PDB file with one MODEL, atoms N, CA, C and O in Angstrom:
MODEL        1
ATOM      1  N   MET A   1     -25.961  13.945  24.589  1.00  0.00           N
ATOM      2  CA  MET A   1     -24.796  13.944  23.725  1.00  0.00           C
ATOM      3  C   MET A   1     -24.652  12.552  23.123  1.00  0.00           C
ATOM      4  O   MET A   1     -24.656  11.555  23.845  1.00  0.00           O
ATOM      5  N   SER A   2     -24.523  12.485  21.800  1.00  0.00           N
ATOM      6  CA  SER A   2     -24.394  11.191  21.148  1.00  0.00           C
ATOM      7  C   SER A   2     -22.950  10.704  21.217  1.00  0.00           C
ATOM      8  O   SER A   2     -22.008  11.496  21.261  1.00  0.00           O
ATOM      9  N   SER A   3     -22.803   9.400  21.224  1.00  0.00           N
ATOM     10  CA  SER A   3     -21.456   8.829  21.302  1.00  0.00           C
ATOM     11  C   SER A   3     -20.847   8.778  19.905  1.00  0.00           C
ATOM     12  O   SER A   3     -21.566   8.608  18.921  1.00  0.00           O
ATOM     13  N   PRO A   4     -19.528   8.924  19.812  1.00  0.00           N
ATOM     14  CA  PRO A   4     -18.879   8.888  18.498  1.00  0.00           C
ATOM     15  C   PRO A   4     -18.965   7.493  17.890  1.00  0.00           C
ATOM     16  O   PRO A   4     -19.031   6.491  18.602  1.00  0.00           O
ATOM     17  N   VAL A   5     -18.963   7.450  16.562  1.00  0.00           N
ATOM     18  CA  VAL A   5     -18.999   6.178  15.848  1.00  0.00           C
ATOM     19  C   VAL A   5     -17.602   5.578  15.866  1.00  0.00           C
ATOM     20  O   VAL A   5     -16.618   6.247  15.551  1.00  0.00           O
ATOM     21  N   ASN A   6     -17.534   4.323  16.235  1.00  0.00           N
ATOM     22  CA  ASN A   6     -16.245   3.625  16.212  1.00  0.00           C
ATOM     23  C   ASN A   6     -15.979   3.204  14.772  1.00  0.00           C
ATOM     24  O   ASN A   6     -16.634   2.305  14.244  1.00  0.00           O
ATOM     25  N   ILE A   7     -15.011   3.865  14.145  1.00  0.00           N
ATOM     26  CA  ILE A   7     -14.728   3.608  12.733  1.00  0.00           C
ATOM     27  C   ILE A   7     -14.276   2.172  12.490  1.00  0.00           C
ATOM     28  O   ILE A   7     -14.422   1.656  11.381  1.00  0.00           O
ATOM     29  N   LEU A   8     -13.729   1.524  13.514  1.00  0.00           N
ATOM     30  CA  LEU A   8     -13.273   0.151  13.356  1.00  0.00           C
ATOM     31  C   LEU A   8     -14.427  -0.823  13.176  1.00  0.00           C
ATOM     32  O   LEU A   8     -14.231  -1.938  12.690  1.00  0.00           O
ATOM     33  N   LEU A   9     -15.627  -0.410  13.564  1.00  0.00           N
ATOM     34  CA  LEU A   9     -16.788  -1.279  13.427  1.00  0.00           C
ATOM     35  C   LEU A   9     -17.491  -1.115  12.079  1.00  0.00           C
ATOM     36  O   LEU A   9     -18.368  -1.906  11.733  1.00  0.00           O
ATOM     37  N   LEU A  10     -17.104  -0.085  11.318  1.00  0.00           N
ATOM     38  CA  LEU A  10     -17.717   0.135  10.013  1.00  0.00           C
ATOM     39  C   LEU A  10     -17.149  -0.868   9.017  1.00  0.00           C
ATOM     40  O   LEU A  10     -15.958  -1.176   9.073  1.00  0.00           O
ATOM     41  N   PRO A  11     -17.975  -1.385   8.103  1.00  0.00           N
ATOM     42  CA  PRO A  11     -17.450  -2.331   7.113  1.00  0.00           C
ATOM     43  C   PRO A  11     -16.495  -1.626   6.139  1.00  0.00           C
ATOM     44  O   PRO A  11     -16.781  -0.535   5.645  1.00  0.00           O
ATOM     45  N   LEU A  12     -15.390  -2.257   5.886  1.00  0.00           N
ATOM     46  CA  LEU A  12     -14.424  -1.697   4.936  1.00  0.00           C
ATOM     47  C   LEU A  12     -14.809  -2.091   3.518  1.00  0.00           C
ATOM     48  O   LEU A  12     -15.245  -3.218   3.280  1.00  0.00           O
ATOM     49  N   PRO A  13     -14.651  -1.175   2.586  1.00  0.00           N
ATOM     50  CA  PRO A  13     -14.951  -1.540   1.197  1.00  0.00           C
ATOM     51  C   PRO A  13     -13.893  -2.504   0.665  1.00  0.00           C
ATOM     52  O   PRO A  13     -12.745  -2.491   1.110  1.00  0.00           O
ATOM     53  N   SER A  14     -14.289  -3.323  -0.276  1.00  0.00           N
ATOM     54  CA  SER A  14     -13.334  -4.247  -0.893  1.00  0.00           C
ATOM     55  C   SER A  14     -12.436  -3.474  -1.857  1.00  0.00           C
ATOM     56  O   SER A  14     -12.715  -2.324  -2.197  1.00  0.00           O
ATOM     57  N   TYR A  15     -11.387  -4.102  -2.279  1.00  0.00           N
ATOM     58  CA  TYR A  15     -10.460  -3.516  -3.247  1.00  0.00           C
ATOM     59  C   TYR A  15     -11.209  -3.130  -4.516  1.00  0.00           C
ATOM     60  O   TYR A  15     -11.008  -2.040  -5.052  1.00  0.00           O
ATOM     61  N   ASP A  16     -12.070  -4.021  -4.997  1.00  0.00           N
ATOM     62  CA  ASP A  16     -12.833  -3.744  -6.220  1.00  0.00           C
ATOM     63  C   ASP A  16     -13.813  -2.594  -6.027  1.00  0.00           C
ATOM     64  O   ASP A  16     -14.013  -1.793  -6.940  1.00  0.00           O
ATOM     65  N   GLU A  17     -14.427  -2.503  -4.845  1.00  0.00           N
ATOM     66  CA  GLU A  17     -15.346  -1.393  -4.566  1.00  0.00           C
ATOM     67  C   GLU A  17     -14.597  -0.065  -4.553  1.00  0.00           C
ATOM     68  O   GLU A  17     -15.099   0.941  -5.053  1.00  0.00           O
ATOM     69  N   LEU A  18     -13.404  -0.064  -3.985  1.00  0.00           N
ATOM     70  CA  LEU A  18     -12.596   1.157  -3.987  1.00  0.00           C
ATOM     71  C   LEU A  18     -12.230   1.565  -5.411  1.00  0.00           C
ATOM     72  O   LEU A  18     -12.257   2.747  -5.752  1.00  0.00           O
ATOM     73  N   LEU A  19     -11.888   0.580  -6.237  1.00  0.00           N
ATOM     74  CA  LEU A  19     -11.556   0.881  -7.630  1.00  0.00           C
ATOM     75  C   LEU A  19     -12.754   1.476  -8.363  1.00  0.00           C
ATOM     76  O   LEU A  19     -12.598   2.391  -9.171  1.00  0.00           O
ATOM     77  N   ASP A  20     -13.948   0.956  -8.082  1.00  0.00           N
ATOM     78  CA  ASP A  20     -15.154   1.481  -8.715  1.00  0.00           C
ATOM     79  C   ASP A  20     -15.450   2.904  -8.242  1.00  0.00           C
ATOM     80  O   ASP A  20     -15.801   3.764  -9.050  1.00  0.00           O
ATOM     81  N   GLN A  21     -15.312   3.155  -6.946  1.00  0.00           N
ATOM     82  CA  GLN A  21     -15.630   4.466  -6.377  1.00  0.00           C
ATOM     83  C   GLN A  21     -14.597   5.531  -6.726  1.00  0.00           C
ATOM     84  O   GLN A  21     -14.949   6.680  -6.993  1.00  0.00           O
ATOM     85  N   TYR A  22     -13.335   5.151  -6.724  1.00  0.00           N
ATOM     86  CA  TYR A  22     -12.242   6.094  -6.944  1.00  0.00           C
ATOM     87  C   TYR A  22     -11.301   5.539  -8.020  1.00  0.00           C
ATOM     88  O   TYR A  22     -10.198   5.093  -7.705  1.00  0.00           O
ATOM     89  N   PRO A  23     -11.723   5.563  -9.265  1.00  0.00           N
ATOM     90  CA  PRO A  23     -10.945   4.892 -10.313  1.00  0.00           C
ATOM     91  C   PRO A  23      -9.506   5.383 -10.469  1.00  0.00           C
ATOM     92  O   PRO A  23      -8.629   4.587 -10.803  1.00  0.00           O
ATOM     93  N   GLY A  24      -9.242   6.651 -10.240  1.00  0.00           N
ATOM     94  CA  GLY A  24      -7.885   7.155 -10.407  1.00  0.00           C
ATOM     95  C   GLY A  24      -7.031   7.098  -9.157  1.00  0.00           C
ATOM     96  O   GLY A  24      -5.834   7.376  -9.213  1.00  0.00           O
ATOM     97  N   PHE A  25      -7.632   6.741  -8.025  1.00  0.00           N
ATOM     98  CA  PHE A  25      -6.922   6.776  -6.750  1.00  0.00           C
ATOM     99  C   PHE A  25      -5.677   5.892  -6.760  1.00  0.00           C
ATOM    100  O   PHE A  25      -4.620   6.300  -6.278  1.00  0.00           O
ATOM    101  N   PHE A  26      -5.796   4.712  -7.295  1.00  0.00           N
ATOM    102  CA  PHE A  26      -4.680   3.765  -7.254  1.00  0.00           C
ATOM    103  C   PHE A  26      -3.639   4.035  -8.333  1.00  0.00           C
ATOM    104  O   PHE A  26      -2.554   3.453  -8.313  1.00  0.00           O
ATOM    105  N   ASP A  27      -3.968   4.918  -9.276  1.00  0.00           N
ATOM    106  CA  ASP A  27      -3.006   5.267 -10.319  1.00  0.00           C
ATOM    107  C   ASP A  27      -2.136   6.453  -9.928  1.00  0.00           C
ATOM    108  O   ASP A  27      -1.159   6.755 -10.612  1.00  0.00           O
ATOM    109  N   CYS A  28      -2.482   7.132  -8.829  1.00  0.00           N
ATOM    110  CA  CYS A  28      -1.712   8.287  -8.368  1.00  0.00           C
ATOM    111  C   CYS A  28      -0.352   7.843  -7.832  1.00  0.00           C
ATOM    112  O   CYS A  28      -0.167   6.710  -7.388  1.00  0.00           O
ATOM    113  N   PHE A  29       0.585   8.780  -7.894  1.00  0.00           N
ATOM    114  CA  PHE A  29       1.926   8.520  -7.387  1.00  0.00           C
ATOM    115  C   PHE A  29       2.099   9.175  -6.024  1.00  0.00           C
ATOM    116  O   PHE A  29       1.560  10.251  -5.764  1.00  0.00           O
ATOM    117  N   VAL A  30       2.854   8.515  -5.162  1.00  0.00           N
ATOM    118  CA  VAL A  30       3.134   9.031  -3.817  1.00  0.00           C
ATOM    119  C   VAL A  30       4.637   8.993  -3.586  1.00  0.00           C
ATOM    120  O   VAL A  30       5.367   8.245  -4.236  1.00  0.00           O
ATOM    121  N   ASP A  31       5.079   9.817  -2.647  1.00  0.00           N
ATOM    122  CA  ASP A  31       6.506   9.816  -2.326  1.00  0.00           C
ATOM    123  C   ASP A  31       6.832   8.661  -1.375  1.00  0.00           C
ATOM    124  O   ASP A  31       5.946   7.911  -0.965  1.00  0.00           O
ATOM    125  N   ALA A  32       8.094   8.535  -1.039  1.00  0.00           N
ATOM    126  CA  ALA A  32       8.532   7.406  -0.204  1.00  0.00           C
ATOM    127  C   ALA A  32       7.915   7.456   1.190  1.00  0.00           C
ATOM    128  O   ALA A  32       7.668   6.410   1.790  1.00  0.00           O
ATOM    129  N   ASN A  33       7.663   8.653   1.714  1.00  0.00           N
ATOM    130  CA  ASN A  33       7.058   8.751   3.048  1.00  0.00           C
ATOM    131  C   ASN A  33       5.650   8.172   3.053  1.00  0.00           C
ATOM    132  O   ASN A  33       5.307   7.382   3.932  1.00  0.00           O
ATOM    133  N   GLU A  34       4.827   8.562   2.068  1.00  0.00           N
ATOM    134  CA  GLU A  34       3.460   8.034   2.014  1.00  0.00           C
ATOM    135  C   GLU A  34       3.467   6.549   1.661  1.00  0.00           C
ATOM    136  O   GLU A  34       2.655   5.783   2.180  1.00  0.00           O
ATOM    137  N   ALA A  35       4.376   6.143   0.784  1.00  0.00           N
ATOM    138  CA  ALA A  35       4.481   4.724   0.430  1.00  0.00           C
ATOM    139  C   ALA A  35       4.805   3.893   1.674  1.00  0.00           C
ATOM    140  O   ALA A  35       4.244   2.816   1.873  1.00  0.00           O
ATOM    141  N   ALA A  36       5.708   4.399   2.500  1.00  0.00           N
ATOM    142  CA  ALA A  36       6.070   3.689   3.729  1.00  0.00           C
ATOM    143  C   ALA A  36       4.870   3.576   4.660  1.00  0.00           C
ATOM    144  O   ALA A  36       4.674   2.538   5.291  1.00  0.00           O
ATOM    145  N   GLN A  37       4.069   4.626   4.753  1.00  0.00           N
ATOM    146  CA  GLN A  37       2.863   4.578   5.590  1.00  0.00           C
ATOM    147  C   GLN A  37       1.890   3.531   5.059  1.00  0.00           C
ATOM    148  O   GLN A  37       1.312   2.770   5.835  1.00  0.00           O
ATOM    149  N   ILE A  38       1.711   3.491   3.762  1.00  0.00           N
ATOM    150  CA  ILE A  38       0.787   2.518   3.151  1.00  0.00           C
ATOM    151  C   ILE A  38       1.240   1.099   3.465  1.00  0.00           C
ATOM    152  O   ILE A  38       0.420   0.229   3.756  1.00  0.00           O
ATOM    153  N   LEU A  39       2.545   0.871   3.406  1.00  0.00           N
ATOM    154  CA  LEU A  39       3.085  -0.471   3.627  1.00  0.00           C
ATOM    155  C   LEU A  39       3.325  -0.785   5.102  1.00  0.00           C
ATOM    156  O   LEU A  39       3.629  -1.927   5.448  1.00  0.00           O
ATOM    157  N   GLY A  40       3.192   0.204   5.964  1.00  0.00           N
ATOM    158  CA  GLY A  40       3.491  -0.021   7.377  1.00  0.00           C
ATOM    159  C   GLY A  40       4.983  -0.197   7.583  1.00  0.00           C
ATOM    160  O   GLY A  40       5.415  -1.020   8.390  1.00  0.00           O
ATOM    161  N   SER A  41       5.760   0.571   6.859  1.00  0.00           N
ATOM    162  CA  SER A  41       7.211   0.449   6.858  1.00  0.00           C
ATOM    163  C   SER A  41       7.818   1.823   7.148  1.00  0.00           C
ATOM    164  O   SER A  41       7.145   2.711   7.671  1.00  0.00           O
ATOM    165  N   THR A  42       9.080   1.982   6.808  1.00  0.00           N
ATOM    166  CA  THR A  42       9.759   3.271   6.943  1.00  0.00           C
ATOM    167  C   THR A  42      10.390   3.646   5.606  1.00  0.00           C
ATOM    168  O   THR A  42      10.672   2.768   4.790  1.00  0.00           O
ATOM    169  N   PRO A  43      10.613   4.930   5.374  1.00  0.00           N
ATOM    170  CA  PRO A  43      11.301   5.330   4.139  1.00  0.00           C
ATOM    171  C   PRO A  43      12.685   4.698   4.020  1.00  0.00           C
ATOM    172  O   PRO A  43      13.126   4.360   2.922  1.00  0.00           O
ATOM    173  N   GLY A  44      13.364   4.540   5.145  1.00  0.00           N
ATOM    174  CA  GLY A  44      14.687   3.906   5.124  1.00  0.00           C
ATOM    175  C   GLY A  44      14.620   2.452   4.683  1.00  0.00           C
ATOM    176  O   GLY A  44      15.477   1.978   3.937  1.00  0.00           O
ATOM    177  N   SER A  45      13.601   1.753   5.148  1.00  0.00           N
ATOM    178  CA  SER A  45      13.416   0.359   4.746  1.00  0.00           C
ATOM    179  C   SER A  45      13.122   0.271   3.250  1.00  0.00           C
ATOM    180  O   SER A  45      13.615  -0.627   2.567  1.00  0.00           O
ATOM    181  N   LEU A  46      12.314   1.208   2.742  1.00  0.00           N
ATOM    182  CA  LEU A  46      12.042   1.218   1.302  1.00  0.00           C
ATOM    183  C   LEU A  46      13.316   1.492   0.504  1.00  0.00           C
ATOM    184  O   LEU A  46      13.522   0.913  -0.563  1.00  0.00           O
ATOM    185  N   ALA A  47      14.171   2.378   1.024  1.00  0.00           N
ATOM    186  CA  ALA A  47      15.446   2.659   0.353  1.00  0.00           C
ATOM    187  C   ALA A  47      16.311   1.399   0.300  1.00  0.00           C
ATOM    188  O   ALA A  47      16.955   1.125  -0.713  1.00  0.00           O
ATOM    189  N   GLN A  48      16.324   0.641   1.386  1.00  0.00           N
ATOM    190  CA  GLN A  48      17.086  -0.619   1.390  1.00  0.00           C
ATOM    191  C   GLN A  48      16.513  -1.591   0.358  1.00  0.00           C
ATOM    192  O   GLN A  48      17.262  -2.248  -0.365  1.00  0.00           O
ATOM    193  N   HIS A  49      15.199  -1.677   0.295  1.00  0.00           N
ATOM    194  CA  HIS A  49      14.572  -2.550  -0.703  1.00  0.00           C
ATOM    195  C   HIS A  49      14.942  -2.107  -2.124  1.00  0.00           C
ATOM    196  O   HIS A  49      15.212  -2.947  -2.982  1.00  0.00           O
ATOM    197  N   ARG A  50      14.955  -0.795  -2.375  1.00  0.00           N
ATOM    198  CA  ARG A  50      15.341  -0.307  -3.704  1.00  0.00           C
ATOM    199  C   ARG A  50      16.774  -0.714  -4.021  1.00  0.00           C
ATOM    200  O   ARG A  50      17.071  -1.162  -5.129  1.00  0.00           O
ATOM    201  N   ASN A  51      17.663  -0.556  -3.038  1.00  0.00           N
ATOM    202  CA  ASN A  51      19.078  -0.909  -3.258  1.00  0.00           C
ATOM    203  C   ASN A  51      19.258  -2.404  -3.486  1.00  0.00           C
ATOM    204  O   ASN A  51      20.134  -2.816  -4.247  1.00  0.00           O
ATOM    205  N   ASN A  52      18.434  -3.219  -2.832  1.00  0.00           N
ATOM    206  CA  ASN A  52      18.529  -4.678  -2.959  1.00  0.00           C
ATOM    207  C   ASN A  52      17.707  -5.222  -4.119  1.00  0.00           C
ATOM    208  O   ASN A  52      17.842  -6.392  -4.479  1.00  0.00           O
ATOM    209  N   GLY A  53      16.865  -4.393  -4.701  1.00  0.00           N
ATOM    210  CA  GLY A  53      16.003  -4.854  -5.791  1.00  0.00           C
ATOM    211  C   GLY A  53      14.893  -5.778  -5.316  1.00  0.00           C
ATOM    212  O   GLY A  53      14.421  -6.622  -6.078  1.00  0.00           O
ATOM    213  N   THR A  54      14.468  -5.626  -4.054  1.00  0.00           N
ATOM    214  CA  THR A  54      13.491  -6.562  -3.486  1.00  0.00           C
ATOM    215  C   THR A  54      12.145  -5.936  -3.165  1.00  0.00           C
ATOM    216  O   THR A  54      11.210  -6.654  -2.812  1.00  0.00           O
ATOM    217  N   GLY A  55      12.018  -4.640  -3.275  1.00  0.00           N
ATOM    218  CA  GLY A  55      10.788  -3.966  -2.860  1.00  0.00           C
ATOM    219  C   GLY A  55       9.790  -3.802  -3.987  1.00  0.00           C
ATOM    220  O   GLY A  55       9.906  -4.424  -5.043  1.00  0.00           O
ATOM    221  N   PRO A  56       8.804  -2.949  -3.738  1.00  0.00           N
ATOM    222  CA  PRO A  56       7.798  -2.684  -4.771  1.00  0.00           C
ATOM    223  C   PRO A  56       8.401  -1.891  -5.924  1.00  0.00           C
ATOM    224  O   PRO A  56       9.431  -1.235  -5.770  1.00  0.00           O
ATOM    225  N   ASP A  57       7.752  -1.959  -7.071  1.00  0.00           N
ATOM    226  CA  ASP A  57       8.184  -1.175  -8.228  1.00  0.00           C
ATOM    227  C   ASP A  57       8.145   0.306  -7.875  1.00  0.00           C
ATOM    228  O   ASP A  57       7.302   0.741  -7.090  1.00  0.00           O
ATOM    229  N   TYR A  58       9.051   1.070  -8.452  1.00  0.00           N
ATOM    230  CA  TYR A  58       9.098   2.503  -8.192  1.00  0.00           C
ATOM    231  C   TYR A  58       9.546   3.230  -9.446  1.00  0.00           C
ATOM    232  O   TYR A  58      10.022   2.621 -10.405  1.00  0.00           O
ATOM    233  N   TYR A  59       9.386   4.528  -9.419  1.00  0.00           N
ATOM    234  CA  TYR A  59       9.758   5.391 -10.532  1.00  0.00           C
ATOM    235  C   TYR A  59      10.756   6.401 -10.002  1.00  0.00           C
ATOM    236  O   TYR A  59      10.604   6.917  -8.895  1.00  0.00           O
ATOM    237  N   LYS A  60      11.788   6.682 -10.806  1.00  0.00           N
ATOM    238  CA  LYS A  60      12.835   7.589 -10.354  1.00  0.00           C
ATOM    239  C   LYS A  60      13.090   8.626 -11.439  1.00  0.00           C
ATOM    240  O   LYS A  60      13.295   8.295 -12.606  1.00  0.00           O
ATOM    241  N   ASP A  61      13.072   9.884 -11.026  1.00  0.00           N
ATOM    242  CA  ASP A  61      13.375  11.001 -11.915  1.00  0.00           C
ATOM    243  C   ASP A  61      14.398  11.863 -11.194  1.00  0.00           C
ATOM    244  O   ASP A  61      14.044  12.682 -10.347  1.00  0.00           O
ATOM    245  N   GLY A  62      15.651  11.678 -11.530  1.00  0.00           N
ATOM    246  CA  GLY A  62      16.713  12.360 -10.799  1.00  0.00           C
ATOM    247  C   GLY A  62      16.792  11.797  -9.398  1.00  0.00           C
ATOM    248  O   GLY A  62      16.950  10.590  -9.215  1.00  0.00           O
ATOM    249  N   ALA A  63      16.682  12.668  -8.410  1.00  0.00           N
ATOM    250  CA  ALA A  63      16.720  12.216  -7.019  1.00  0.00           C
ATOM    251  C   ALA A  63      15.330  11.891  -6.481  1.00  0.00           C
ATOM    252  O   ALA A  63      15.189  11.380  -5.370  1.00  0.00           O
ATOM    253  N   SER A  64      14.312  12.189  -7.273  1.00  0.00           N
ATOM    254  CA  SER A  64      12.931  11.991  -6.822  1.00  0.00           C
ATOM    255  C   SER A  64      12.477  10.548  -7.059  1.00  0.00           C
ATOM    256  O   SER A  64      12.571  10.030  -8.172  1.00  0.00           O
ATOM    257  N   VAL A  65      11.988   9.918  -6.002  1.00  0.00           N
ATOM    258  CA  VAL A  65      11.473   8.545  -6.076  1.00  0.00           C
ATOM    259  C   VAL A  65       9.976   8.590  -5.808  1.00  0.00           C
ATOM    260  O   VAL A  65       9.529   9.206  -4.840  1.00  0.00           O
ATOM    261  N   ARG A  66       9.207   7.937  -6.667  1.00  0.00           N
ATOM    262  CA  ARG A  66       7.753   7.889  -6.516  1.00  0.00           C
ATOM    263  C   ARG A  66       7.279   6.454  -6.669  1.00  0.00           C
ATOM    264  O   ARG A  66       7.883   5.648  -7.378  1.00  0.00           O
ATOM    265  N   TYR A  67       6.187   6.161  -5.990  1.00  0.00           N
ATOM    266  CA  TYR A  67       5.553   4.851  -6.062  1.00  0.00           C
ATOM    267  C   TYR A  67       4.112   5.051  -6.521  1.00  0.00           C
ATOM    268  O   TYR A  67       3.452   6.012  -6.128  1.00  0.00           O
ATOM    269  N   GLN A  68       3.643   4.147  -7.343  1.00  0.00           N
ATOM    270  CA  GLN A  68       2.232   4.179  -7.715  1.00  0.00           C
ATOM    271  C   GLN A  68       1.463   3.354  -6.685  1.00  0.00           C
ATOM    272  O   GLN A  68       1.871   2.246  -6.339  1.00  0.00           O
ATOM    273  N   ARG A  69       0.364   3.893  -6.204  1.00  0.00           N
ATOM    274  CA  ARG A  69      -0.403   3.198  -5.166  1.00  0.00           C
ATOM    275  C   ARG A  69      -0.766   1.779  -5.591  1.00  0.00           C
ATOM    276  O   ARG A  69      -0.718   0.857  -4.777  1.00  0.00           O
ATOM    277  N   ARG A  70      -1.125   1.599  -6.850  1.00  0.00           N
ATOM    278  CA  ARG A  70      -1.494   0.272  -7.356  1.00  0.00           C
ATOM    279  C   ARG A  70      -0.332  -0.711  -7.182  1.00  0.00           C
ATOM    280  O   ARG A  70      -0.545  -1.863  -6.803  1.00  0.00           O
ATOM    281  N   ASP A  71       0.883  -0.262  -7.456  1.00  0.00           N
ATOM    282  CA  ASP A  71       2.060  -1.122  -7.298  1.00  0.00           C
ATOM    283  C   ASP A  71       2.279  -1.505  -5.837  1.00  0.00           C
ATOM    284  O   ASP A  71       2.692  -2.626  -5.538  1.00  0.00           O
ATOM    285  N   LEU A  72       2.002  -0.571  -4.931  1.00  0.00           N
ATOM    286  CA  LEU A  72       2.166  -0.859  -3.502  1.00  0.00           C
ATOM    287  C   LEU A  72       1.168  -1.919  -3.042  1.00  0.00           C
ATOM    288  O   LEU A  72       1.518  -2.829  -2.290  1.00  0.00           O
ATOM    289  N   ILE A  73      -0.080  -1.792  -3.502  1.00  0.00           N
ATOM    290  CA  ILE A  73      -1.101  -2.781  -3.147  1.00  0.00           C
ATOM    291  C   ILE A  73      -0.748  -4.136  -3.746  1.00  0.00           C
ATOM    292  O   ILE A  73      -0.860  -5.163  -3.076  1.00  0.00           O
ATOM    293  N   ASP A  74      -0.322  -4.140  -5.004  1.00  0.00           N
ATOM    294  CA  ASP A  74       0.066  -5.398  -5.649  1.00  0.00           C
ATOM    295  C   ASP A  74       1.244  -6.045  -4.929  1.00  0.00           C
ATOM    296  O   ASP A  74       1.288  -7.266  -4.772  1.00  0.00           O
ATOM    297  N   TYR A  75       2.196  -5.226  -4.493  1.00  0.00           N
ATOM    298  CA  TYR A  75       3.347  -5.746  -3.750  1.00  0.00           C
ATOM    299  C   TYR A  75       2.893  -6.400  -2.447  1.00  0.00           C
ATOM    300  O   TYR A  75       3.333  -7.497  -2.102  1.00  0.00           O
ATOM    301  N   MET A  76       2.010  -5.711  -1.731  1.00  0.00           N
ATOM    302  CA  MET A  76       1.498  -6.277  -0.471  1.00  0.00           C
ATOM    303  C   MET A  76       0.761  -7.588  -0.735  1.00  0.00           C
ATOM    304  O   MET A  76       0.926  -8.557   0.006  1.00  0.00           O
ATOM    305  N   ARG A  77      -0.044  -7.615  -1.780  1.00  0.00           N
ATOM    306  CA  ARG A  77      -0.792  -8.834  -2.098  1.00  0.00           C
ATOM    307  C   ARG A  77       0.148  -9.984  -2.463  1.00  0.00           C
ATOM    308  O   ARG A  77      -0.161 -11.145  -2.196  1.00  0.00           O
ATOM    309  N   SER A  78       1.296  -9.665  -3.075  1.00  0.00           N
ATOM    310  CA  SER A  78       2.241 -10.718  -3.466  1.00  0.00           C
ATOM    311  C   SER A  78       2.913 -11.349  -2.247  1.00  0.00           C
ATOM    312  O   SER A  78       3.463 -12.447  -2.341  1.00  0.00           O
ATOM    313  N   LYS A  79       2.872 -10.664  -1.106  1.00  0.00           N
ATOM    314  CA  LYS A  79       3.504 -11.172   0.115  1.00  0.00           C
ATOM    315  C   LYS A  79       2.555 -11.968   0.987  1.00  0.00           C
ATOM    316  O   LYS A  79       2.918 -12.393   2.084  1.00  0.00           O
ATOM    317  N   ARG A  80       1.354 -12.168   0.507  1.00  0.00           N
ATOM    318  CA  ARG A  80       0.357 -12.896   1.285  1.00  0.00           C
ATOM    319  C   ARG A  80       0.821 -14.334   1.514  1.00  0.00           C
ATOM    320  O   ARG A  80       1.324 -14.992   0.603  1.00  0.00           O
ATOM    321  N   VAL A  81       0.647 -14.794   2.718  1.00  0.00           N
ATOM    322  CA  VAL A  81       1.024 -16.168   3.080  1.00  0.00           C
ATOM    323  C   VAL A  81      -0.261 -16.920   3.373  1.00  0.00           C
ATOM    324  O   VAL A  81      -1.065 -16.499   4.205  1.00  0.00           O
ATOM    325  N   LYS A  82      -0.444 -18.029   2.689  1.00  0.00           N
ATOM    326  CA  LYS A  82      -1.623 -18.866   2.928  1.00  0.00           C
ATOM    327  C   LYS A  82      -1.310 -19.843   4.051  1.00  0.00           C
ATOM    328  O   LYS A  82      -0.280 -20.517   4.036  1.00  0.00           O
ATOM    329  N   ILE A  83      -2.194 -19.909   5.007  1.00  0.00           N
ATOM    330  CA  ILE A  83      -2.046 -20.844   6.124  1.00  0.00           C
ATOM    331  C   ILE A  83      -2.788 -22.124   5.760  1.00  0.00           C
ATOM    332  O   ILE A  83      -3.978 -22.104   5.448  1.00  0.00           O
ATOM    333  N   VAL A  84      -2.076 -23.210   5.804  1.00  0.00           N
ATOM    334  CA  VAL A  84      -2.676 -24.513   5.525  1.00  0.00           C
ATOM    335  C   VAL A  84      -2.710 -25.267   6.844  1.00  0.00           C
ATOM    336  O   VAL A  84      -1.678 -25.541   7.457  1.00  0.00           O
ATOM    337  N   SER A  85      -3.917 -25.591   7.259  1.00  0.00           N
ATOM    338  CA  SER A  85      -4.038 -26.297   8.534  1.00  0.00           C
ATOM    339  C   SER A  85      -3.719 -27.776   8.346  1.00  0.00           C
ATOM    340  O   SER A  85      -4.096 -28.394   7.350  1.00  0.00           O
ATOM    341  N   ALA A  86      -3.032 -28.309   9.304  1.00  0.00           N
ATOM    342  CA  ALA A  86      -2.699 -29.739   9.274  1.00  0.00           C
ATOM    343  C   ALA A  86      -3.932 -30.523   9.709  1.00  0.00           C
ATOM    344  O   ALA A  86      -4.489 -30.279  10.780  1.00  0.00           O
ATOM    345  N   ALA A  87      -4.348 -31.453   8.879  1.00  0.00           N
ATOM    346  CA  ALA A  87      -5.557 -32.240   9.199  1.00  0.00           C
ATOM    347  C   ALA A  87      -5.209 -33.638   9.585  1.00  0.00           C
ATOM    348  O   ALA A  87      -6.097 -34.436   9.885  1.00  0.00           O
TER     349      ALA A  87
ENDMDL
END
């Protein structure tokens, strides 16, 4: 019996490689539940961000709230903190 492949050991594709392989993937819209999963957050936290004007860009049609995957990735990238080592 062969052992299962540990997916954590597989190399992850870069952002640009994903864009090349799945060009429309990041343009798709997701609901608040999937957006929260992508961000490692909760739908309630996203609602607070919407109310405060501090979260990722979103689209609203009546009561329906949608996020574009590209906006979620861009939002995450904007929160990157660079560590500067003291020399």
